TORFIVEX-485628 format. One record per atom (N, C-alpha, C, O): x, y, z; residue in one letter. Coordinates in nm, 2 decimals. Layout:
<pts>
X,Y,Z,a
...
</pts>
This chain:
<pts>
3.26,-0.06,1.63,x
3.22,-0.06,1.49,x
3.27,0.07,1.42,x
3.30,0.07,1.30,x
3.29,0.18,1.50,x
3.34,0.30,1.44,x
3.48,0.28,1.39,x
3.52,0.33,1.29,x
3.56,0.20,1.47,x
3.70,0.17,1.43,x
3.70,0.10,1.29,x
3.78,0.13,1.21,x
3.61,0.00,1.28,x
3.60,-0.07,1.15,x
3.56,0.02,1.03,x
3.62,0.01,0.93,x
3.46,0.10,1.06,x
3.42,0.19,0.95,x
3.53,0.29,0.91,x
3.56,0.32,0.80,x
3.60,0.34,1.02,x
3.71,0.44,0.99,x
3.82,0.38,0.91,x
3.87,0.43,0.82,x
3.87,0.26,0.96,x
3.98,0.19,0.89,x
3.94,0.15,0.75,x
4.02,0.16,0.66,x
3.81,0.10,0.73,x
3.77,0.06,0.60,x
3.76,0.18,0.50,x
3.81,0.16,0.39,x
3.71,0.29,0.55,x
3.70,0.41,0.46,x
3.84,0.46,0.42,x
3.87,0.50,0.31,x
3.94,0.46,0.52,x
4.07,0.50,0.49,x
4.14,0.41,0.39,x
4.20,0.46,0.29,x
4.12,0.28,0.40,x
4.18,0.19,0.31,x
4.11,0.20,0.17,x
4.18,0.20,0.07,x
3.98,0.22,0.17,x
3.91,0.23,0.04,x
3.94,0.35,-0.03,x
3.95,0.35,-0.15,x
3.96,0.46,0.04,x
4.00,0.59,-0.02,x
4.13,0.58,-0.10,x
4.15,0.64,-0.20,x
4.22,0.50,-0.04,x
4.35,0.49,-0.09,x
4.36,0.39,-0.21,x
4.43,0.41,-0.31,x
4.29,0.27,-0.19,x
4.30,0.16,-0.29,x
4.16,0.12,-0.34,x
4.14,0.00,-0.36,x
4.08,0.22,-0.38,x
3.94,0.18,-0.42,x
3.94,0.10,-0.55,x
3.86,0.01,-0.56,x
4.03,0.12,-0.64,x
4.03,0.05,-0.77,x
4.08,-0.09,-0.75,x
4.06,-0.17,-0.84,x
4.14,-0.13,-0.64,x
4.20,-0.26,-0.62,x
4.09,-0.36,-0.56,x
4.11,-0.48,-0.58,x
4.00,-0.30,-0.49,x
3.90,-0.39,-0.42,x
3.78,-0.41,-0.51,x
3.75,-0.34,-0.60,x
3.71,-0.52,-0.48,x
3.59,-0.56,-0.56,x
3.48,-0.61,-0.47,x
3.48,-0.57,-0.36,x
3.38,-0.68,-0.53,x
3.27,-0.72,-0.45,x
3.28,-0.86,-0.40,x
3.19,-0.92,-0.35,x
3.40,-0.92,-0.41,x
3.43,-1.06,-0.36,x
3.50,-1.05,-0.23,x
3.61,-0.99,-0.22,x
3.45,-1.11,-0.13,x
3.50,-1.10,0.01,x
3.64,-1.16,0.01,x
3.73,-1.10,0.07,x
3.66,-1.28,-0.04,x
3.79,-1.35,-0.03,x
3.91,-1.27,-0.10,x
4.01,-1.26,-0.05,x
3.88,-1.22,-0.22,x
3.98,-1.14,-0.29,x
4.01,-1.01,-0.21,x
4.13,-0.96,-0.20,x
3.91,-0.95,-0.15,x
3.93,-0.83,-0.07,x
4.01,-0.86,0.05,x
4.10,-0.78,0.09,x
3.99,-0.98,0.11,x
4.06,-1.02,0.23,x
4.21,-1.04,0.20,x
4.30,-1.00,0.27,x
4.24,-1.10,0.08,x
4.37,-1.13,0.04,x
4.45,-1.00,0.01,x
4.56,-0.98,0.04,x
4.38,-0.90,-0.06,x
4.44,-0.78,-0.09,x
4.46,-0.69,0.04,x
4.56,-0.62,0.04,x
4.37,-0.71,0.13,x
4.39,-0.64,0.26,x
4.52,-0.69,0.33,x
4.59,-0.61,0.39,x
4.55,-0.82,0.32,x
4.67,-0.87,0.37,x
4.80,-0.81,0.31,x
4.90,-0.78,0.37,x
4.79,-0.78,0.18,x
4.90,-0.72,0.10,x
4.92,-0.58,0.14,x
5.03,-0.53,0.15,x
4.81,-0.51,0.16,x
4.81,-0.36,0.18,x
4.85,-0.32,0.32,x
4.92,-0.22,0.35,x
4.79,-0.40,0.42,x
4.81,-0.36,0.56,x
4.85,-0.47,0.64,x
4.86,-0.59,0.60,x
4.89,-0.44,0.76,x
4.93,-0.54,0.86,x
4.83,-0.54,0.97,x
4.83,-0.46,1.06,x
4.74,-0.64,0.96,x
4.64,-0.66,1.07,x
4.66,-0.80,1.12,x
4.64,-0.90,1.05,x
4.69,-0.80,1.25,x
4.72,-0.93,1.31,x
4.60,-1.01,1.35,x
4.60,-1.13,1.35,x
4.49,-0.93,1.39,x
4.37,-1.00,1.44,x
4.29,-1.05,1.32,x
4.25,-0.97,1.23,x
4.26,-1.18,1.32,x
4.19,-1.24,1.21,x
4.05,-1.19,1.20,x
3.99,-1.16,1.10,x
3.99,-1.17,1.32,x
3.85,-1.12,1.33,x
3.84,-0.98,1.28,x
3.75,-0.95,1.20,x
3.93,-0.89,1.32,x
3.93,-0.75,1.27,x
3.95,-0.75,1.12,x
3.89,-0.67,1.05,x
4.04,-0.83,1.07,x
4.07,-0.83,0.93,x
3.94,-0.87,0.85,x
3.91,-0.82,0.75,x
3.87,-0.98,0.90,x
3.75,-1.02,0.83,x
3.64,-0.91,0.84,x
3.57,-0.90,0.74,x
3.63,-0.85,0.95,x
3.53,-0.74,0.96,x
3.56,-0.63,0.87,x
3.47,-0.57,0.80,x
3.68,-0.59,0.86,x
3.72,-0.48,0.76,x
3.70,-0.52,0.62,x
3.64,-0.44,0.54,x
3.74,-0.64,0.58,x
3.72,-0.69,0.45,x
3.57,-0.70,0.42,x
3.53,-0.67,0.31,x
3.49,-0.75,0.51,x
3.35,-0.76,0.50,x
3.28,-0.63,0.48,x
3.19,-0.61,0.40,x
3.32,-0.53,0.56,x
3.26,-0.40,0.55,x
3.30,-0.33,0.41,x
3.21,-0.27,0.35,x
3.42,-0.35,0.36,x
3.46,-0.30,0.23,x
3.37,-0.37,0.12,x
3.33,-0.30,0.03,x
3.36,-0.50,0.14,x
3.28,-0.57,0.04,x
3.13,-0.52,0.04,x
3.08,-0.50,-0.07,x
3.08,-0.50,0.16,x
2.94,-0.46,0.17,x
2.92,-0.32,0.10,x
2.82,-0.30,0.03,x
3.01,-0.23,0.13,x
3.01,-0.10,0.07,x
3.01,-0.10,-0.08,x
2.93,-0.04,-0.15,x
3.10,-0.18,-0.14,x
3.12,-0.19,-0.28,x
3.00,-0.26,-0.35,x
2.96,-0.23,-0.46,x
2.94,-0.36,-0.28,x
2.82,-0.43,-0.33,x
2.70,-0.33,-0.34,x
2.63,-0.33,-0.43,x
2.69,-0.25,-0.23,x
2.58,-0.15,-0.23,x
2.60,-0.05,-0.35,x
2.50,-0.02,-0.41,x
2.72,-0.01,-0.36,x
2.75,0.08,-0.47,x
2.72,0.02,-0.61,x
2.67,0.09,-0.69,x
2.76,-0.10,-0.63,x
2.73,-0.17,-0.75,x
2.58,-0.19,-0.78,x
2.54,-0.17,-0.89,x
2.51,-0.22,-0.67,x
2.36,-0.24,-0.68,x
2.30,-0.10,-0.72,x
2.21,-0.10,-0.80,x
2.35,0.01,-0.66,x
2.30,0.14,-0.69,x
2.32,0.18,-0.83,x
2.24,0.23,-0.90,x
2.45,0.15,-0.88,x
2.48,0.18,-1.02,x
2.39,0.10,-1.12,x
2.35,0.15,-1.22,x
2.37,-0.03,-1.09,x
2.29,-0.11,-1.17,x
2.15,-0.06,-1.18,x
2.09,-0.05,-1.29,x
2.09,-0.02,-1.06,x
1.95,0.04,-1.06,x
1.95,0.17,-1.13,x
1.85,0.20,-1.20,x
2.05,0.25,-1.12,x
2.05,0.38,-1.19,x
2.06,0.36,-1.34,x
1.98,0.43,-1.41,x
2.14,0.26,-1.38,x
2.14,0.23,-1.53,x
2.01,0.18,-1.58,x
1.97,0.21,-1.69,x
1.95,0.10,-1.50,x
1.82,0.05,-1.54,x
1.71,0.16,-1.56,x
1.63,0.16,-1.65,x
1.71,0.25,-1.47,x
1.62,0.37,-1.47,x
1.65,0.45,-1.60,x
1.56,0.50,-1.66,x
1.78,0.47,-1.63,x
1.81,0.55,-1.74,x
1.77,0.48,-1.87,x
1.71,0.55,-1.96,x
1.78,0.35,-1.88,x
1.73,0.28,-2.00,x
1.58,0.28,-2.01,x
1.53,0.29,-2.12,x
1.51,0.28,-1.90,x
1.37,0.29,-1.90,x
1.32,0.42,-1.95,x
1.22,0.43,-2.03,x
1.39,0.53,-1.91,x
1.36,0.66,-1.96,x
1.38,0.67,-2.11,x
1.30,0.74,-2.18,x
1.49,0.61,-2.16,x
1.52,0.62,-2.30,x
1.41,0.54,-2.38,x
1.38,0.59,-2.49,x
1.35,0.44,-2.33,x
1.25,0.36,-2.39,x
1.12,0.43,-2.39,x
1.02,0.40,-2.46,x
1.10,0.53,-2.30,x
0.98,0.60,-2.28,x
0.88,0.53,-2.19,x
0.76,0.57,-2.18,x
0.93,0.44,-2.12,x
0.84,0.36,-2.03,x
0.88,0.40,-1.88,x
1.00,0.41,-1.85,x
0.78,0.44,-1.80,x
0.80,0.47,-1.66,x
0.80,0.35,-1.57,x
0.82,0.36,-1.45,x
0.77,0.24,-1.63,x
0.75,0.12,-1.55,x
0.89,0.05,-1.53,x
0.96,0.04,-1.63,x
0.93,0.01,-1.41,x
1.06,-0.06,-1.40,x
1.06,-0.19,-1.47,x
0.95,-0.26,-1.48,x
1.17,-0.23,-1.52,x
1.19,-0.36,-1.59,x
1.20,-0.47,-1.49,x
1.29,-0.46,-1.40,x
1.11,-0.56,-1.49,x
1.11,-0.67,-1.39,x
1.20,-0.78,-1.44,x
1.21,-0.81,-1.56,x
1.28,-0.83,-1.35,x
1.36,-0.94,-1.39,x
1.28,-1.07,-1.42,x
1.18,-1.09,-1.35,x
1.32,-1.14,-1.52,x
1.24,-1.26,-1.55,x
1.24,-1.36,-1.44,x
1.35,-1.39,-1.39,x
1.13,-1.41,-1.40,x
1.12,-1.51,-1.29,x
1.08,-1.64,-1.36,x
0.99,-1.65,-1.43,x
1.16,-1.74,-1.33,x
1.14,-1.87,-1.38,x
1.02,-1.93,-1.31,x
1.02,-1.95,-1.18,x
0.92,-1.97,-1.39,x
0.80,-2.03,-1.33,x
0.82,-2.18,-1.31,x
0.88,-2.24,-1.40,x
0.77,-2.23,-1.20,x
0.79,-2.38,-1.18,x
0.71,-2.45,-1.28,x
0.60,-2.41,-1.32,x
0.76,-2.56,-1.33,x
0.70,-2.64,-1.43,x
0.59,-2.73,-1.36,x
0.62,-2.80,-1.26,x
0.47,-2.72,-1.40,x
0.36,-2.79,-1.34,x
0.36,-2.93,-1.40,x
0.35,-2.95,-1.52,x
0.37,-3.03,-1.31,x
0.36,-3.17,-1.35,x
0.22,-3.21,-1.36,x
0.13,-3.17,-1.28,x
0.18,-3.29,-1.46,x
0.04,-3.33,-1.47,x
0.00,-3.42,-1.35,x
0.08,-3.51,-1.31,x
-0.11,-3.39,-1.30,x
-0.16,-3.47,-1.18,x
-0.27,-3.55,-1.23,x
-0.37,-3.51,-1.29,x
-0.26,-3.68,-1.20,x
-0.37,-3.78,-1.23,x
-0.49,-3.75,-1.14,x
-0.47,-3.77,-1.02,x
-0.60,-3.72,-1.20,x
-0.72,-3.70,-1.11,x
-0.78,-3.83,-1.08,x
-0.80,-3.92,-1.17,x
-0.83,-3.85,-0.96,x
-0.89,-3.98,-0.92,x
-1.03,-3.99,-0.99,x
-1.10,-3.89,-1.01,x
-1.06,-4.11,-1.03,x
-1.19,-4.14,-1.09,x
-1.30,-4.14,-0.99,x
-1.29,-4.21,-0.89,x
-1.40,-4.06,-1.01,x
-1.51,-4.04,-0.92,x
-1.60,-4.16,-0.94,x
-1.65,-4.18,-1.05,x
-1.63,-4.23,-0.83,x
-1.73,-4.34,-0.85,x
-1.87,-4.29,-0.82,x
-1.88,-4.20,-0.73,x
-1.97,-4.34,-0.89,x
-2.10,-4.29,-0.86,x
-2.15,-4.33,-0.72,x
-2.13,-4.44,-0.67,x
-2.20,-4.23,-0.65,x
-2.24,-4.25,-0.51,x
-2.39,-4.25,-0.51,x
-2.45,-4.15,-0.56,x
-2.45,-4.35,-0.44,x
-2.60,-4.35,-0.43,x
-2.64,-4.24,-0.32,x
-2.58,-4.24,-0.22,x
-2.74,-4.16,-0.36,x
-2.78,-4.06,-0.27,x
-2.87,-4.12,-0.16,x
-2.95,-4.21,-0.19,x
-2.85,-4.08,-0.04,x
-2.93,-4.14,0.07,x
-3.07,-4.08,0.06,x
-3.10,-3.97,0.02,x
-3.16,-4.17,0.10,x
-3.31,-4.13,0.10,x
-3.33,-4.03,0.21,x
-3.30,-4.06,0.33,x
-3.39,-3.92,0.18,x
-3.41,-3.82,0.28,x
-3.54,-3.85,0.36,x
-3.64,-3.88,0.30,x
-3.53,-3.85,0.49,x
-3.64,-3.88,0.58,x
-3.71,-3.75,0.60,x
-3.65,-3.64,0.62,x
-3.85,-3.75,0.61,x
-3.92,-3.63,0.64,x
-3.89,-3.58,0.78,x
-3.88,-3.66,0.88,x
-3.87,-3.45,0.79,x
-3.83,-3.39,0.92,x
-3.95,-3.31,0.96,x
-4.01,-3.23,0.89,x
-3.98,-3.33,1.09,x
-4.10,-3.25,1.15,x
-4.06,-3.11,1.16,x
-3.95,-3.07,1.20,x
-4.15,-3.02,1.12,x
-4.12,-2.88,1.13,x
-4.14,-2.83,1.27,x
-4.23,-2.87,1.34,x
-4.05,-2.75,1.32,x
-4.06,-2.70,1.46,x
-4.18,-2.60,1.47,x
-4.21,-2.53,1.38,x
-4.24,-2.61,1.59,x
-4.35,-2.52,1.61,x
-4.30,-2.39,1.66,x
-4.21,-2.38,1.75,x
-4.35,-2.28,1.60,x
-4.30,-2.15,1.63,x
-4.36,-2.10,1.76,x
-4.49,-2.10,1.77,x
-4.28,-2.06,1.85,x
-4.34,-2.01,1.98,x
-4.36,-1.86,1.96,x
-4.28,-1.79,1.89,x
-4.46,-1.81,2.03,x
-4.48,-1.66,2.02,x
-4.36,-1.59,2.08,x
-4.31,-1.62,2.19,x
-4.32,-1.49,2.00,x
-4.20,-1.41,2.05,x
-4.25,-1.28,2.10,x
-4.33,-1.21,2.04,x
-4.20,-1.25,2.22,x
-4.24,-1.12,2.28,x
-4.17,-1.01,2.21,x
-4.05,-1.02,2.18,x
-4.24,-0.90,2.18,x
-4.18,-0.79,2.11,x
-4.08,-0.72,2.21,x
-4.11,-0.70,2.32,x
-3.97,-0.69,2.16,x
-3.87,-0.63,2.24,x
-3.91,-0.49,2.27,x
-3.97,-0.41,2.19,x
-3.88,-0.45,2.39,x
-3.91,-0.31,2.44,x
-3.81,-0.22,2.37,x
-3.69,-0.24,2.38,x
-3.86,-0.12,2.30,x
-3.78,-0.03,2.23,x
-3.70,0.06,2.33,x
-3.76,0.14,2.40,x
-3.57,0.05,2.33,x
-3.49,0.13,2.41,x
-3.45,0.25,2.34,x
-3.42,0.25,2.22,x
-3.45,0.36,2.41,x
-3.41,0.49,2.34,x
-3.26,0.50,2.34,x
-3.19,0.47,2.43,x
-3.22,0.55,2.23,x
-3.08,0.58,2.22,x
-3.05,0.71,2.29,x
-3.14,0.78,2.32,x
-2.92,0.74,2.31,x
-2.88,0.86,2.38,x
-2.93,0.98,2.30,x
-2.97,1.08,2.36,x
-2.92,0.97,2.17,x
-2.96,1.09,2.08,x
-3.11,1.11,2.10,x
-3.15,1.23,2.11,x
-3.19,1.01,2.10,x
-3.34,1.03,2.12,x
-3.37,1.08,2.25,x
-3.46,1.17,2.27,x
-3.30,1.04,2.36,x
-3.32,1.09,2.49,x
-3.29,1.24,2.50,x
-3.36,1.32,2.56,x
-3.18,1.28,2.43,x
-3.14,1.42,2.43,x
-3.25,1.51,2.36,x
-3.29,1.61,2.40,x
-3.29,1.45,2.24,x
-3.40,1.52,2.17,x
-3.52,1.54,2.25,x
-3.59,1.64,2.25,x
-3.57,1.43,2.31,x
-3.69,1.43,2.39,x
-3.67,1.53,2.51,x
-3.77,1.61,2.54,x
-3.56,1.54,2.57,x
-3.53,1.63,2.68,x
-3.54,1.78,2.63,x
-3.60,1.86,2.69,x
-3.48,1.80,2.51,x
-3.48,1.94,2.45,x
-3.62,1.98,2.41,x
-3.66,2.09,2.44,x
-3.70,1.89,2.36,x
-3.84,1.92,2.32,x
-3.92,1.94,2.44,x
-4.01,2.03,2.43,x
-3.90,1.87,2.55,x
-3.98,1.89,2.66,x
-3.95,2.02,2.73,x
-4.04,2.08,2.79,x
-3.82,2.07,2.72,x
-3.78,2.19,2.78,x
-3.84,2.31,2.70,x
-3.88,2.41,2.76,x
-3.85,2.29,2.57,x
-3.91,2.40,2.49,x
-4.06,2.42,2.51,x
-4.10,2.53,2.50,x
-4.13,2.31,2.54,x
-4.28,2.32,2.56,x
-4.31,2.38,2.69,x
-4.42,2.43,2.71,x
-4.22,2.37,2.79,x
-4.25,2.42,2.92,x
-4.24,2.57,2.93,x
-4.26,2.62,3.04,x
</pts>
C-alpha cells in the first residue's frame, strides 16, 4: 500500500490540476501520463487519487458551508433537505360491534396467614452494634 500512496502522491503533485473526482477519467489520464502495465496497480493508483480528491472536495464544501453559516450569524449547521416519503392513505377496517361476554363471578381466594420475615441485619448494622457493644464494655 505504501507503493500506491507514494506513486499516487508523486503523480498528483505533478498533475494535480488534470485529475478530478471521477475514477474513469482519472484512469484514462493516468494511462496518458504514465506507463503502468499492471491493470490492478493502475486501478489502485487511480482509485487512491480519486479518493484523495473526493475527500479534499468534501472538506472544501464543508468549509464553505461553515463560512456561509458564520456570515448569516447562525452557529447551527445547514441541514440538507431530506425528501420525506409520501404517505399513502390507508383504508381503516370497519370495526364491527362485538358483544361483551358475561362475566362469571370469581371466588375470592382465602388469604393464608403469612409468617413475618425474620429481620436480617445488614453489614452496616452489625458493625454499628459491634462498635456500640465495645464502647459499653
